[in-house]
N, C-alpha and C positions, 0 to 999 in steps of 0.2 A: 503494501500500499503507501501510498505517497504519504510528503511530510503534511500537507495541509488534510489529507484526510484524516490523518492521526491527528494532527493542532481537532480537528473540528468533533471528533468525537471526545477526546478530552475536555473541553468548551462546552459539549452539549449534556457530556458525563458528570463533571468535576468542575466545573467552569463558576462557581460560585463564591463570591470571595465569603472570608470571616464577617466583615460589616455585613452585608448582605443578610447574611445568613443570623445575624445579632437582632436584625434588623434598622440599622441605623440606613439610612439614606446619605450616602457620602457629601458633601459639601463642603464647601472654603467656607463657613461660616465657624464662630465657637462651639456649637453644642455637638454635631457632628462630629465635629474636629477631638473634642477633649471625650466623648464615646469611644472615640479608634484606640486613643490612648488608654483610656479603661485596659479595652479589649486588648491591645498590644499586654499590657501590664498582667490580663489575665493566663494568655496564651505564651507566657513564659516559663511559667513552672512547671515541672514535668508531672502534668495531670493530661488527662484528652481535651483535643480539642471541642468537643461536642462539651465536654462541662463549661470548658470557658467561655466557651461563645450560651450554655443556656445560665450562668452566674451574671455572665454581663448585662443580658435580657433583665434578670431580676433584679438588679440594681437599676438597669433602665424605667422598670415599673415601680421601684421605689423611691424614684425622684430626683435620684441620682447622677441628671445628666450635665450638668455643670460640675465644675470644682468649687463651685462656693457651695451648693447643693451636698457635693461629699463634702467637704470639710466642715460645715455645720452640723452635720447628720452624727450619731454619738457610734463610738468607736462596733455596740453592739446593734445598731441598726447596720450598720455594714456588715456583717459577721452576719446576721438572721438573714440577709438579702443574699448576701454568700451562700449561706446551707439553704435556700429555696433553690437553688442553682444546683443545688450537692457537689460544692467546691468547700468538699470539708475539709481536706487533709491539711489544706494551705488556710481556710479558709480567716485565722486571728493574725497569722503575720502578711495576709494581704489586706485586714482587713486597716492595720496598723499604714502599710504602705501606699496604701489610696489617699491614707486622709495626709501624709505626710507630701504625696506628690501635689494633689491639688492644693494644700499651702504653698507649694514652693512655685507652680504654674501661678497663684493667686501674688505668689510677692516679686517673682521677680518678670513676668508677662503679662500682668494684669488679667491672668485668666479667658487669655487667649492666644491662643498653639499660631497665629498667625503672625504676631510678633516675635516668634521665635526663630519658625521662618522668615522676617524678614534680618536680621539678626545674624543669620547665617549667612544671608546675602548672596542665595546660589549657586550655593556650597554645599554640594551633598554630605560631603565629610566635616564639616562645622555644622549641618543639620544633624545628623549621627550623634556626634558625637556630644549634639546637645539633649537630644530623645536620653541616653544613658544616663544624663542630671537623676532622672527618676527613679524612684526607687521601687524596685521591682524592672525595671527597664535595661536588659545587658543588652549586649549585640543581636541577639537572636529577637528580642521586642523589639530592637530599634529595624532590624531586617522586616519584620511582620510591617509594620507600622509604615515604612517605605515601598514595602512592594503594593498596600492597599492605596494609602493618600498619593499616589503618583498620577492616579486618574486626576485629579483634583490642582495637586498641585504639578505643574507640567516640568518645572526644571528639575524636578527629581526624575524623570524620566527619560529613554527608560531605564529601570534599576530591576536587577534582578540578584538574586545572594548567592551563596554557594550551593546552599540546597535542593533552590531550583535548578540552577545549571546541574547538578550533578543528573539530575532526574531526567532533564532533557537530552543529557549525553548517553543515558541508557535508554530511551526511547528513539535513539536514532535520530534527534534532532538538533541545531546549534546550540551552544551553551552559552554563548554571548548574548548579552542585553540586547545588542542593536540585533542582531540575525531574527534573534526571539520577535521583538517588535516587528521585523518585517514580514511576519507569518500571521499576524493578526492585525484588523482594522486598529485605525487610533483609537486610542481611549482601552484596549481589548486586554491589553498587557496583566491588569491585576488578574483579569477570569482569566485567561492565560498562568502566571505566576499560580495562583489558590490553588487552580488542578495540576499542577506539576507537584508540588504540596500532597493532595490530597490523593494523586495518584498510587502514589508510594505503594506497594505493596499488592497493585491490583492493575499493574504490567498487562497480565495473559490477557484482562479480556479489553485491550486493546488491538488495533489493527497496529501493524508495525511502520517502524517506516519505509 
């Protein structure tokens, strides 16, 4: 099968981003960007992606859609929301990190990740470095955030991380961001990157490139 057929199968079967799965309509506005940051924090732990997404949904249902709401919630309220999403293994530590991260965002960037973006001045490396300043956001969390935000922050595109590149290579697809971006319509690279993460362990169900 052709690369085009492999990419189509990936997008059709696994091409839902984590943000979409969590009910986040990603846009370059403060609340959805913050919710993506929270989701990246949850996905950074050694826990299943489905549980992390469920926990992100529960935090949103509880009203913690802005850094101020997250910071002003009690620690127990954050723990309870995480528990409803079955994020129990790391709930207490994560509840603390979410409060601290919200406070950092409010204090340093006035609650708006677009200010962090402006501070990075178009440098993906600078942006990645600033993201890792948030408690719980290490290199993996920063990669998740950048993979998904590239749809609304064009200066970060095309962005793929080592995990995406390795899976692309396994499937016979090009491994660089620029080459992968040429295989999909503009704006679909976040979906392709998400699909390449999700397909791991299910490669045999796809046509070979």
